[in-house]
C-alpha positions as a Markdown table, in Angstrom:
| # | Residue | x | y | z |
|---|---|---|---|---|
| 1 | Met | -4.1 | 17.2 | -12.6 |
| 2 | Ser | -6.5 | 16.5 | -10.3 |
| 3 | Leu | -7.2 | 12.7 | -9.0 |
| 4 | Gly | -9.8 | 13.1 | -6.5 |
| 5 | Asp | -8.2 | 14.6 | -3.7 |
| 6 | Ser | -4.7 | 14.1 | -4.6 |
| 7 | Trp | -2.9 | 16.6 | -7.3 |
| 8 | Leu | 0.6 | 15.4 | -9.2 |
| 9 | Val | 3.9 | 17.8 | -10.0 |
| 10 | Tyr | 5.5 | 17.7 | -12.8 |
| 11 | Lys | 8.5 | 19.5 | -13.9 |
| 12 | Gly | 7.7 | 21.6 | -17.1 |
| 13 | Glu | 4.4 | 20.9 | -19.1 |
| 14 | Ser | 5.1 | 17.4 | -19.9 |
| 15 | Thr | 3.0 | 14.5 | -18.0 |
| 16 | Ser | 5.7 | 12.1 | -20.0 |
| 17 | Thr | 7.7 | 11.8 | -17.2 |
| 18 | Asn | 7.4 | 10.8 | -13.6 |
| 19 | Pro | 5.6 | 12.9 | -11.2 |
| 20 | Leu | 8.0 | 14.8 | -8.8 |
| 21 | Leu | 5.3 | 15.3 | -6.1 |
| 22 | Cys | 1.9 | 13.8 | -4.9 |
| 23 | Val | -0.1 | 16.7 | -3.2 |
| 24 | Arg | -3.1 | 14.9 | -0.8 |
| 25 | Lys | -5.7 | 16.8 | 0.5 |
| 26 | Ser | -5.9 | 15.7 | 4.1 |
| 27 | Met | -8.9 | 14.1 | 5.3 |
| 28 | Asn | -8.0 | 13.1 | 9.0 |
| 29 | Ile | -10.7 | 14.7 | 11.1 |
| 30 | Leu | -8.1 | 14.2 | 14.2 |
| 31 | Asn | -5.4 | 16.4 | 12.9 |
| 32 | Asn | -7.8 | 19.5 | 11.6 |
| 33 | Lys | -5.1 | 21.5 | 11.5 |
| 34 | Cys | -3.5 | 19.7 | 8.2 |
| 35 | Leu | -4.6 | 20.8 | 5.1 |
| 36 | Ala | -2.4 | 18.9 | 3.0 |
| 37 | Tyr | 0.5 | 16.8 | 2.8 |
| 38 | Val | 3.4 | 16.0 | 0.4 |
| 39 | Ile | 4.7 | 12.7 | -0.6 |
| 40 | Pro | 7.1 | 11.7 | -3.7 |
| 41 | Gly | 5.8 | 11.6 | -7.0 |
| 42 | Asp | 7.1 | 8.3 | -7.0 |
| 43 | Asn | 4.9 | 6.9 | -4.0 |
| 44 | Thr | 1.5 | 8.1 | -4.9 |
| 45 | Ser | -0.1 | 4.2 | -4.5 |
| 46 | Asn | -0.4 | 4.9 | -0.9 |
| 47 | Arg | 0.6 | 7.4 | 2.3 |
| 48 | Ser | 2.8 | 5.2 | 4.5 |
| 49 | Asn | 5.6 | 7.8 | 6.3 |
| 50 | Asn | 6.9 | 9.3 | 3.0 |
| 51 | Val | 5.6 | 12.5 | 4.0 |
| 52 | Val | 8.0 | 15.1 | 2.8 |
| 53 | Tyr | 5.9 | 18.0 | 3.8 |
| 54 | Glu | 3.0 | 19.1 | 5.9 |
| 55 | Ile | 0.7 | 21.8 | 5.2 |
| 56 | Glu | -1.3 | 23.3 | 8.2 |
| 57 | Gly | -2.8 | 26.5 | 9.2 |
| 58 | Ser | -6.2 | 28.2 | 6.9 |
| 59 | Tyr | -5.4 | 28.7 | 3.4 |
| 60 | Ser | -8.8 | 30.8 | 3.4 |
| 61 | Gln | -7.0 | 33.4 | 5.8 |
| 62 | Arg | -3.7 | 32.9 | 4.2 |
| 63 | Ser | -2.4 | 31.5 | 7.0 |
| 64 | Cys | -0.2 | 28.5 | 6.4 |
| 65 | Ser | 2.9 | 26.7 | 7.7 |
| 66 | Val | 4.9 | 24.6 | 5.2 |
| 67 | Tyr | 6.7 | 21.9 | 7.6 |
| 68 | Asp | 9.2 | 19.2 | 6.3 |
| 69 | Asp | 9.6 | 16.1 | 7.0 |
| 70 | Arg | 11.9 | 16.9 | 10.1 |
| 71 | Arg | 9.3 | 19.3 | 11.8 |
| 72 | Arg | 10.9 | 22.5 | 10.4 |
| 73 | Leu | 9.4 | 25.2 | 9.5 |
| 74 | Ala | 10.0 | 25.6 | 5.3 |
| 75 | Ala | 7.8 | 28.0 | 3.8 |
| 76 | Glu | 5.0 | 30.4 | 5.0 |
| 77 | Ile | 2.3 | 31.9 | 3.8 |
| 78 | Lys | 1.2 | 35.6 | 4.8 |
| 79 | Lys | -1.3 | 38.0 | 4.1 |
| 80 | Lys | 0.1 | 41.3 | 3.3 |
| 81 | Glu | 0.2 | 44.1 | 5.7 |
| 82 | Ser | 0.2 | 47.5 | 5.1 |
| 83 | Val | 3.7 | 48.9 | 6.5 |
| 84 | Asn | 2.2 | 52.4 | 7.2 |
| 85 | Gly | -1.6 | 51.1 | 8.0 |
| 86 | Gly | -4.7 | 52.0 | 6.6 |
| 87 | Val | -4.5 | 49.9 | 3.4 |
| 88 | Ala | -6.5 | 46.6 | 3.2 |
| 89 | Tyr | -5.3 | 43.8 | 0.9 |
| 90 | Gly | -7.3 | 41.3 | -0.5 |
| 91 | Asn | -6.8 | 37.4 | 0.0 |
| 92 | Asp | -5.2 | 37.3 | -3.8 |
| 93 | Ile | -2.0 | 39.6 | -2.1 |
| 94 | Phe | 0.1 | 37.6 | 0.4 |
| 95 | Arg | 3.9 | 36.7 | 0.9 |
| 96 | Leu | 5.0 | 33.8 | 0.7 |
| 97 | Val | 8.1 | 33.1 | 2.8 |
| 98 | Val | 10.3 | 30.7 | 1.9 |
| 99 | Gln | 13.5 | 29.0 | 4.0 |
| 100 | Pro | 16.7 | 28.5 | 2.2 |
| 101 | Gly | 17.7 | 25.0 | 2.3 |
| 102 | His | 14.3 | 23.6 | 3.3 |
| 103 | Ile | 12.4 | 23.5 | 0.2 |
| 104 | Arg | 13.0 | 24.9 | -2.9 |
| 105 | Thr | 11.2 | 27.8 | -4.3 |
| 106 | Asp | 9.3 | 26.6 | -7.0 |
| 107 | Phe | 8.0 | 23.6 | -4.8 |
| 108 | Ala | 6.8 | 26.1 | -2.4 |
| 109 | Met | 5.0 | 28.1 | -5.8 |
| 110 | Ala | 3.5 | 25.1 | -6.9 |
| 111 | Leu | 1.9 | 24.2 | -3.2 |
| 112 | Val | 0.5 | 27.4 | -3.8 |
| 113 | Ile | -0.8 | 26.9 | -6.9 |
| 114 | Leu | -2.5 | 23.9 | -5.5 |
| 115 | Leu | -3.5 | 24.9 | -2.5 |
| 116 | Asp | -5.7 | 27.9 | -4.5 |
| 117 | Gln | -7.1 | 24.6 | -6.8 |
| 118 | Met | -7.8 | 23.0 | -3.3 |
| 119 | Phe | -9.7 | 25.5 | -1.0 |
| 120 | Gly | -9.4 | 29.0 | -3.3 |
| 121 | Ser | -12.9 | 30.9 | -4.3 |
| 122 | Ser | -13.3 | 28.3 | -7.1 |
| 123 | Arg | -13.6 | 25.5 | -5.0 |
| 124 | Arg | -16.9 | 27.2 | -3.1 |
């Protein structure tokens, strides 16, 4: 669900519960590496210092890193590369690498879906 430049993540398909996460598109011109930041869903009123994940990189190049609140790498989105060479994959083929213990895999995939909503071909 989009609220301008904020997206809420719920468990399942019901919006009757509190959101798990709120993902906000970064508008900070001083930190142009940051694409978006993630805060707990129950704190949607302001950013404050409750950032649990920060997403940096370039989604159009499928080269993004997700950092946790202690700046540890939690997940990465990388272009799929051919093992034998000679095969060119499009931007729709990529790898999501999740670091165990730093982020849940379902949260990481939700972030990919939201990045596509924010920066994907449908937004150009």
